[in-house]
N, C-alpha and C positions, 0 to 999 in steps of 0.2 A: 325683267322682273324675274327670271329664274334664279340670277346670282344673289337677287336681294332675298329672295327665299331661301336659298342654302345658307346665307350669311346669317340671317334671324335664326333660322332653325339650328344650325352648329353652336351659335352664341347661347339659346337656351339650352342646348345639350350640355355644352360645356358647364354652365352655371347648374343644371340639374347633376350631373355627374360631381360637381365639388361639392355640393350639398348633400349628395347621397354617400358620399364617402366619409363626410363628417359624422355620420351615423352610427359607425362602425367602430369599436375599439372600448374606450374608457366612457364613462358616463358623460351625458349632454346636459349641460346647463339648462337648455330650454326644456327639455322634456323631463329633467328632475324637477323643476320649477313648478311643470304643470302637474307632475304626480303628487308632489307634497302639497301643491293647494287645492289640488281637486281631492286628495284623498284617494286617487285612483292609481295604486302602485304599477299597474300595467302599463303605465305609458313608459317607464322606464323599467327594463331595457326592451321589453317586446314591442310595444308600438313604435318606438324609435328606429328599431330595425328594420320593421315592417316596412316604415316610411322611407328608409333608405334604400330598399330593395325597389320599392315602386318607381322612387326618384330616378334610380339608375334605370330602371326597366323603361321610363319614358323617355329617359335622355337616349337610350339606344333606338327606340322606334321613332324619334325626330330626325335620326341619321339615314332612315329607310323612306324615300318618296311615298311607296305605297301605305306605309303605317304613320307617317309624319302628323296626320290629323289627328289620329287616335291617340299618339304620343302628345299633342299639344292638349286635347281633351282631358288626358290624365293630370298634366301638369297643371292646366287651370283648375280641377279640383283640389290638387295639392295645395295650390297657391291660395285659394280661397280660404281652405282649412286652415293654412298657415297663418294668413292675416285674420280670420275669425278668432283663433286662440291669441293673438295679440291684442286684440280688441277686448277680450274676455276679461274678467277678475283673475282668472287662474294663471295668467301671464302677463299681460300689460306690454305696451308700446317699448317701455325701456325695461331692457333686462340686465340686471348687474352692471359689471364694467363695459358690457357690449352697449350700452346705450340703446338708442333707435337704430340703429345700423341693419340689424337683420330686418326689422319691420320695413325699412327702406328698400331694403333689398328685395323682399316680397312684393313690394309694392311695383318696383322696376321691371321684375320678373313677371308679374301679372300683366303689365302693359306690353311686354316683349310677346309673352303668349297669346296676348288678344291679337296683335299685329300679324303673327305666323298663322293664326287661324283664317285671320281675315284675308291675307295673302294666296292661303291654300284654296279658301272658298272661291276667289276671283279666278285662280288659275282652272279649278275644275268646271266652271261656267264657261272657259273658253273652248 
């Protein structure tokens, strides 16, 4: 069970690092679309960068056994937020040429996060 816990946590951490790194640099179509459709300019770039920092922080926490549960909780909040925006009229499931791939990745990462949380809870009861 310990190996499975590490594999799932490191997989989720890699996903969050990858997605977090995408938030730095040039404009991001997701946050630009939300900013345009909501009329809230703060989404691009301020909230985009903040989300990237939190994603990387959660990824680092997932690699530390004592912080893993809290890292997964942060990931859960991020992913529920991402899915919520995909289901909102501000973004939608299909985003430009990306189609529904980001939405599907968020669903997969949410399932992975729930698995990490479950395994950590079971391990804590032992």
